[in-house]
MARBA-679195 format. One record per residue (C-alpha): residue number from 0; residue in one letter; x, y, z. Coordinates in steps of 0.5 Angstrom, whole numbers, plus 500, padded with zeros to 3 digits. Example, Ala and Ser with C-alpha at 12.3 -4.5 7.8 and 13.67 -1.06 7.14 Angstrom:
2
 num residu   x   y   z
   0      a 525 491 516
   1      s 527 498 514
END
This chain:
587
 num residu   x   y   z
   0      m 644 604 534
   1      p 637 604 536
   2      d 634 598 540
   3      n 630 595 534
   4      e 636 593 530
   5      t 631 590 525
   6      d 628 597 524
   7      f 635 600 523
   8      v 637 596 518
   9      n 631 597 514
  10      d 631 604 514
  11      w 639 604 512
  12      m 637 599 506
  13      e 631 604 504
  14      k 636 609 503
  15      i 641 604 499
  16      t 636 603 495
  17      l 634 610 493
  18      g 641 611 492
  19      e 641 605 487
  20      r 636 608 483
  21      f 639 615 483
  22      k 645 611 479
  23      e 641 607 475
  24      r 637 613 473
  25      y 643 618 472
  26      a 649 614 471
  27      k 646 608 467
  28      p 650 602 470
  29      e 646 598 465
  30      e 651 601 459
  31      w 657 599 463
  32      k 657 592 461
  33      n 656 594 454
  34      y 662 599 454
  35      r 666 593 458
  36      d 665 588 452
  37      y 667 593 447
  38      y 673 594 450
  39      r 674 587 450
  40      n 672 587 443
  41      e 666 582 445
  42      w 661 585 440
  43      e 653 583 439
  44      k 655 581 431
  45      v 650 578 426
  46      g 655 573 422
  47      d 663 574 422
  48      e 663 582 420
  49      p 670 585 422
  50      v 670 591 427
  51      l 674 597 428
  52      n 675 598 435
  53      i 675 605 437
  54      v 673 604 444
  55      y 679 600 445
  56      s 684 604 441
  57      t 681 611 444
  58      g 682 608 451
  59      k 689 606 450
  60      a 691 613 447
  61      l 687 616 453
  62      i 689 612 459
  63      p 697 613 458
  64      r 697 620 457
  65      v 693 621 464
  66      y 696 616 469
  67      f 703 617 472
  68      r 708 613 470
  69      t 713 615 476
  70      p 708 618 481
  71      t 712 623 485
  72      v 709 628 490
  73      t 713 634 492
  74      v 712 637 499
  75      t 713 644 500
  76      p 712 647 507
  77      r 707 653 508
  78      r 711 655 514
  79      p 718 656 515
  80      e 718 652 521
  81      f 716 646 517
  82      a 722 645 512
  83      l 725 639 515
  84      h 718 636 516
  85      a 717 637 509
  86      r 723 633 507
  87      v 721 627 511
  88      v 714 627 509
  89      e 716 627 502
  90      a 721 622 502
  91      v 716 618 506
  92      d 710 619 501
  93      n 714 617 495
  94      w 716 611 498
  95      l 709 609 500
  96      l 707 611 493
  97      r 711 605 490
  98      e 710 600 496
  99      l 703 601 495
 100      k 702 600 488
 101      v 699 606 487
 102      k 701 607 480
 103      k 696 600 478
 104      q 691 603 482
 105      l 691 610 478
 106      k 691 606 472
 107      r 685 602 474
 108      v 681 608 476
 109      a 682 612 469
 110      l 680 606 466
 111      d 673 606 470
 112      a 672 613 469
 113      y 673 612 461
 114      l 668 606 461
 115      c 664 608 467
 116      g 664 616 467
 117      t 667 615 475
 118      g 672 612 478
 119      c 673 611 485
 120      v 679 610 490
 121      k 678 608 497
 122      i 683 610 502
 123      g 684 606 509
 124      y 689 603 514
 125      d 692 596 516
 126      s 686 592 514
 127      e 682 592 508
 128      f 675 591 511
 129      g 676 596 517
 130      f 681 598 522
 131      i 679 598 529
 132      p 685 602 533
 133      s 683 598 540
 134      q 685 591 537
 135      s 692 594 535
 136      i 698 589 537
 137      d 704 592 535
 138      r 709 598 535
 139      d 706 601 528
 140      t 698 601 530
 141      s 697 594 526
 142      t 692 589 528
 143      a 692 581 526
 144      t 685 582 523
 145      q 689 580 516
 146      y 689 573 519
 147      g 683 569 521
 148      k 681 565 528
 149      k 684 558 525
 150      g 691 557 526
 151      g 693 564 522
 152      d 690 562 515
 153      l 689 569 511
 154      i 682 572 510
 155      e 685 578 506
 156      y 689 577 500
 157      k 691 584 497
 158      t 699 584 498
 159      f 699 592 498
 160      i 695 592 504
 161      k 700 591 510
 162      p 699 592 517
 163      g 701 598 520
 164      l 701 602 513
 165      p 695 606 509
 166      w 693 604 503
 167      a 689 606 496
 168      l 684 601 493
 169      r 680 602 486
 170      c 673 600 487
 171      r 668 598 481
 172      p 663 603 480
 173      d 658 598 481
 174      e 660 597 488
 175      i 659 604 490
 176      v 652 607 492
 177      t 651 615 494
 178      p 645 618 497
 179      f 640 620 492
 180      g 640 627 489
 181      y 647 629 492
 182      d 652 632 486
 183      d 658 633 490
 184      v 662 628 494
 185      d 664 633 499
 186      s 657 634 501
 187      m 655 627 502
 188      p 653 625 509
 189      w 654 617 507
 190      i 657 613 502
 191      c 656 605 502
 192      h 661 600 499
 193      k 658 593 497
 194      v 663 588 498
 195      w 663 581 497
 196      r 666 576 502
 197      t 666 568 502
 198      l 662 566 508
 199      d 668 562 511
 200      d 672 569 511
 201      v 667 573 514
 202      k 666 567 520
 203      n 673 568 521
 204      d 674 575 521
 205      t 674 577 529
 206      k 672 584 528
 207      y 665 582 526
 208      n 660 581 532
 209      k 661 573 534
 210      t 655 571 535
 211      i 652 575 528
 212      r 658 572 524
 213      n 657 565 526
 214      s 649 566 524
 215      l 650 568 517
 216      q 648 563 512
 217      g 651 565 505
 218      g 645 567 502
 219      y 647 568 495
 220      t 650 561 494
 221      p 648 559 486
 222      n 644 553 485
 223      v 648 547 481
 224      t 644 549 474
 225      l 647 556 471
 226      k 640 557 469
 227      t 638 558 476
 228      q 644 563 479
 229      d 643 569 483
 230      p 643 575 478
 231      q 645 579 483
 232      r 651 576 484
 233      p 657 579 480
 234      p 659 575 474
 235      e 666 574 477
 236      f 663 570 483
 237      r 657 567 479
 238      f 660 561 477
 239      n 663 559 483
 240      e 657 554 485
 241      r 661 551 491
 242      e 663 556 495
 243      p 658 561 499
 244      y 659 568 499
 245      v 656 574 503
 246      l 654 581 500
 247      l 656 586 506
 248      y 654 593 506
 249      e 660 597 509
 250      i 657 604 510
 251      r 661 610 512
 252      d 657 615 516
 253      s 659 622 516
 254      k 653 625 520
 255      k 655 621 526
 256      h 662 619 524
 257      k 660 611 524
 258      l 662 605 521
 259      y 656 600 520
 260      v 657 593 516
 261      f 651 589 515
 262      g 650 582 512
 263      e 644 578 511
 264      d 640 584 514
 265      k 644 584 521
 266      v 649 589 524
 267      l 656 586 524
 268      l 660 592 526
 269      d 658 598 529
 270      l 663 603 531
 271      d 666 610 531
 272      d 670 611 524
 273      d 677 613 526
 274      l 679 613 518
 275      q 674 619 517
 276      v 680 624 517
 277      e 678 630 513
 278      g 671 627 510
 279      l 669 620 508
 280      p 675 616 506
 281      f 673 616 498
 282      e 676 620 492
 283      f 673 620 486
 284      l 675 621 478
 285      t 671 624 473
 286      f 673 626 466
 287      s 667 628 463
 288      e 663 631 470
 289      d 655 632 469
 290      p 653 639 470
 291      t 647 636 475
 292      y 649 630 478
 293      f 654 627 482
 294      w 655 620 476
 295      g 660 623 470
 296      t 658 621 463
 297      p 663 616 460
 298      e 668 618 455
 299      v 666 612 451
 300      k 659 614 450
 301      y 661 620 446
 302      i 664 616 441
 303      m 659 610 440
 304      e 655 613 434
 305      q 662 613 431
 306      q 663 606 433
 307      k 656 604 430
 308      e 657 607 424
 309      l 664 604 423
 310      n 661 597 424
 311      e 656 598 418
 312      i 661 601 414
 313      k 666 595 415
 314      a 660 590 415
 315      i 658 593 408
 316      a 665 592 406
 317      f 666 585 408
 318      k 660 583 404
 319      n 662 587 398
 320      r 669 584 397
 321      r 665 578 397
 322      y 660 580 391
 323      n 666 582 387
 324      i 669 575 386
 325      l 669 574 378
 326      k 663 571 376
 327      w 661 569 369
 328      l 654 569 365
 329      f 654 564 359
 330      k 649 561 354
 331      l 645 555 356
 332      g 648 549 351
 333      s 654 553 349
 334      m 659 548 352
 335      d 658 542 356
 336      k 660 541 364
 337      d 667 539 362
 338      t 669 545 358
 339      l 665 549 364
 340      d 669 546 369
 341      k 676 547 366
 342      l 674 555 365
 343      m 672 555 373
 344      s 678 551 375
 345      d 684 555 379
 346      s 689 549 377
 347      i 695 550 374
 348      e 694 544 369
 349      d 689 548 366
 350      i 692 554 364
 351      g 693 555 357
 352      v 687 550 355
 353      a 683 552 350
 354      m 676 551 350
 355      g 670 550 344
 356      v 664 554 345
 357      r 657 552 340
 358      d 655 559 339
 359      e 657 564 333
 360      t 661 568 337
 361      v 664 567 344
 362      q 662 574 346
 363      s 655 572 345
 364      a 656 565 349
 365      i 659 568 355
 366      m 661 574 358
 367      p 664 576 365
 368      l 660 579 370
 369      q 663 585 374
 370      p 659 588 380
 371      h 660 595 382
 372      n 666 596 387
 373      l 664 600 393
 374      t 671 600 396
 375      s 673 607 394
 376      d 667 610 397
 377      l 666 606 403
 378      e 673 608 405
 379      k 671 616 404
 380      d 666 614 409
 381      k 670 611 414
 382      q 675 617 414
 383      m 669 621 415
 384      v 667 618 421
 385      l 674 617 424
 386      s 674 625 423
 387      d 668 626 427
 388      h 671 621 432
 389      r 678 625 432
 390      e 674 632 433
 391      v 670 629 439
 392      t 676 626 443
 393      g 681 631 441
 394      f 686 626 439
 395      s 689 627 432
 396      r 692 621 427
 397      n 699 622 430
 398      q 697 622 437
 399      t 693 615 436
 400      g 700 612 433
 401      e 698 613 426
 402      y 703 616 421
 403      i 701 621 416
 404      p 706 621 411
 405      m 707 627 406
 406      t 704 633 410
 407      s 705 640 408
 408      k 704 643 415
 409      t 709 648 418
 410      a 712 647 424
 411      t 708 653 427
 412      e 701 650 425
 413      a 703 643 427
 414      q 705 647 434
 415      i 698 650 435
 416      v 695 643 433
 417      q 699 640 439
 418      q 698 646 444
 419      g 690 645 442
 420      a 690 637 443
 421      e 695 638 450
 422      i 689 643 453
 423      r 684 638 452
 424      i 689 632 455
 425      d 691 637 460
 426      e 684 638 463
 427      r 684 630 464
 428      r 691 630 467
 429      d 689 635 472
 430      s 684 631 475
 431      m 688 625 475
 432      a 693 629 479
 433      d 688 632 484
 434      l 686 625 485
 435      l 693 623 487
 436      v 694 629 491
 437      n 688 628 495
 438      v 690 620 496
 439      v 697 622 498
 440      s 694 628 503
 441      r 690 623 507
 442      f 696 618 507
 443      n 699 623 511
 444      q 693 624 516
 445      l 693 617 517
 446      i 701 617 518
 447      f 701 623 523
 448      k 695 620 527
 449      y 697 612 528
 450      w 705 612 526
 451      t 706 613 534
 452      k 713 609 534
 453      e 720 611 531
 454      r 722 610 524
 455      v 728 612 520
 456      v 728 615 513
 457      e 733 617 508
 458      i 733 624 506
 459      a 737 630 502
 460      g 740 635 507
 461      p 740 642 505
 462      d 748 641 503
 463      g 746 635 498
 464      a 749 630 503
 465      r 744 624 504
 466      q 742 622 512
 467      w 738 618 515
 468      i 733 621 520
 469      k 729 618 526
 470      y 721 621 526
 471      t 714 619 529
 472      g 708 621 526
 473      d 706 626 531
 474      q 713 630 529
 475      l 711 630 522
 476      k 704 634 523
 477      g 705 641 519
 478      e 702 645 514
 479      y 704 642 507
 480      f 702 644 500
 481      l 703 638 495
 482      s 703 638 488
 483      i 705 633 482
 484      d 709 634 476
 485      p 704 633 470
 486      d 710 631 466
 487      s 711 625 470
 488      s 706 622 466
 489      v 710 623 459
 490      p 713 617 457
 491      v 721 618 458
 492      s 725 614 453
 493      r 732 611 455
 494      r 735 616 450
 495      l 732 622 453
 496      r 734 619 460
 497      y 741 618 457
 498      e 741 626 454
 499      q 739 629 460
 500      a 744 625 464
 501      f 750 628 460
 502      k 746 635 460
 503      l 747 634 468
 504      l 754 632 468
 505      e 756 638 463
 506      a 752 643 468
 507      f 755 641 474
 508      r 762 638 473
 509      g 767 641 478
 510      d 761 644 482
 511      p 764 643 489
 512      q 757 643 492
 513      i 755 637 488
 514      d 757 630 489
 515      q 761 629 483
 516      l 761 621 485
 517      a 754 621 485
 518      l 753 625 479
 519      k 758 620 475
 520      k 754 614 477
 521      i 748 617 475
 522      v 750 618 468
 523      l 753 610 468
 524      n 747 608 471
 525      q 744 609 464
 526      f 748 604 461
 527      e 744 597 463
 528      w 751 593 462
 529      i 755 597 466
 530      d 756 596 474
 531      p 758 603 476
 532      t 760 601 483
 533      a 764 595 481
 534      c 767 597 474
 535      l 769 604 473
 536      l 768 608 480
 537      a 774 608 485
 538      q 771 609 492
 539      e 765 612 495
 540      p 767 619 499
 541      t 765 619 506
 542      a 766 626 507
 543      q 759 628 505
 544      m 755 622 508
 545      t 752 623 515
 546      p 753 617 519
 547      g 748 612 521
 548      q 744 607 517
 549      g 737 604 518
 550      p 731 601 514
 551      l 726 604 509
 552      p 721 608 513
 553      g 714 603 514
 554      m 717 596 514
 555      p 713 592 518
 556      g 716 589 524
 557      s 723 593 522
 558      t 727 597 528
 559      p 729 604 527
 560      g 736 602 527
 561      q 741 608 527
 562      g 740 615 525
 563      v 739 622 527
 564      p 734 624 532
 565      f 729 629 529
 566      e 730 634 534
 567      q 738 634 532
 568      a 736 634 525
 569      l 732 640 526
 570      k 737 644 530
 571      n 743 642 524
 572      l 738 645 520
 573      q 737 651 523
 574      g 744 652 524
 575      r 745 652 516
 576      m 738 656 515
 577      g 738 661 520
 578      p 733 661 526
 579      v 727 656 525
 580      r 721 656 530
 581      g 720 651 535
 582      l 718 644 533
 583      g 711 642 533
 584      g 705 642 528
 585      l 698 644 528
 586      g 695 644 535
END
């Protein structure tokens, strides 16, 4: 950092301002609020016109098709000496995906990509607001920065961010600033994440410079009256009138491999960024990429014209139903008020009441007035608009959950339509799979670097037997290929699991290489009302199990317990698979 701190901060704030202008011009974040309101079914309506919300329905049809209900990664070694390494890495990765609630983050990122055009995932380690290895205090390279200086009170509140573990966090696109003019995240020299924290938490965070953090004022505290609230303050903090907040600019500078944190024009943190492994610790999801600029186009933007037309059609239909209420014309003086009241009455007592009129004929005295009914015409217009909407999104009626009765399509025609729809969905699903693979790959790099103490994980050996393996992060270093099964985003019903379990039983019944007891347990587990271990299965065979037990990998504060040392497991694998080149990884 230059000697003149003010100039240093001003230079960076100028870059951030240019980045925000870049986003305002090409990403148009002012429209994001409207899209989010439409998704919440909050509309700028005149009167009480009902709305057919295709913004919401399209999002609910799209997002479940692209995120992974059971995120599972497959790890394949790129060199034969990493065969055992890959098994251990795969077991650890899939445990982390569950433990760190990555599925929940993926769903939120997919919603951001739909409503804002670009979703963002931030990857970190140990602490949400910056990991400093020099402050490590325990065997798993974790710190105590989740707790403040006052008697151990929490200052970080996300339960899936744990000491000594990597993490993935969805960041709102509003909070991310990228350099002006760049179109690819892999070429960006820096990325800024704007973070709101309470003044008390910042002052108690020992990562930050003590003198600077104690001098902060919480400059973004709103006034008592709502009319004078700070417009820069996000809505979720805008109505908290009593608690002061500080806006922090967290900058990851890949040019100098640095992490800077600014607050109220002061530098709170300036250190080497150890989390910049294979680039800046951010991953992005975009369904509709812009051909020139970094920020993608929101999927919802393409259906807004159809949404407006549907709103207009529904509003007209709403008024037309009121106009079509039965009305009468009658000749003045042809009947008195009591007779007219009986005519307009809906009381059961007035049914069958005779009424006299003072005119030559009843037809000349009174006649019904029936306006033109536009319902059928409006329904045709509605279906035409929905057809345009389906063409834009690539979703058929059936794919959005609407049943089409009495169709005359052949099986071949239906298959062709399904294949065409899957192609469009697969492109989005592939983007989500790439995002998840990149996140897990970054997890692995952090594991290799920071897990210096021995841990234990359960894996399936080459003979199918389960065994516990001791390992360290350094021992797992290697060259791997990570892949995600796209079908893991397809919903699996209880009936489908039941059928697959029985097919598995029939296919491997009596196979000596398959644990028959475990196979039967898989089938019994499909019945929620059966406890297979307590009711039906006689006993667990021990011949195929490798002795040893221990905790799941990565449990903070746990001890390795018993298990097969990694070097011994590698020798055992060598005996079963032939020569395996020596233990090691990338240099």
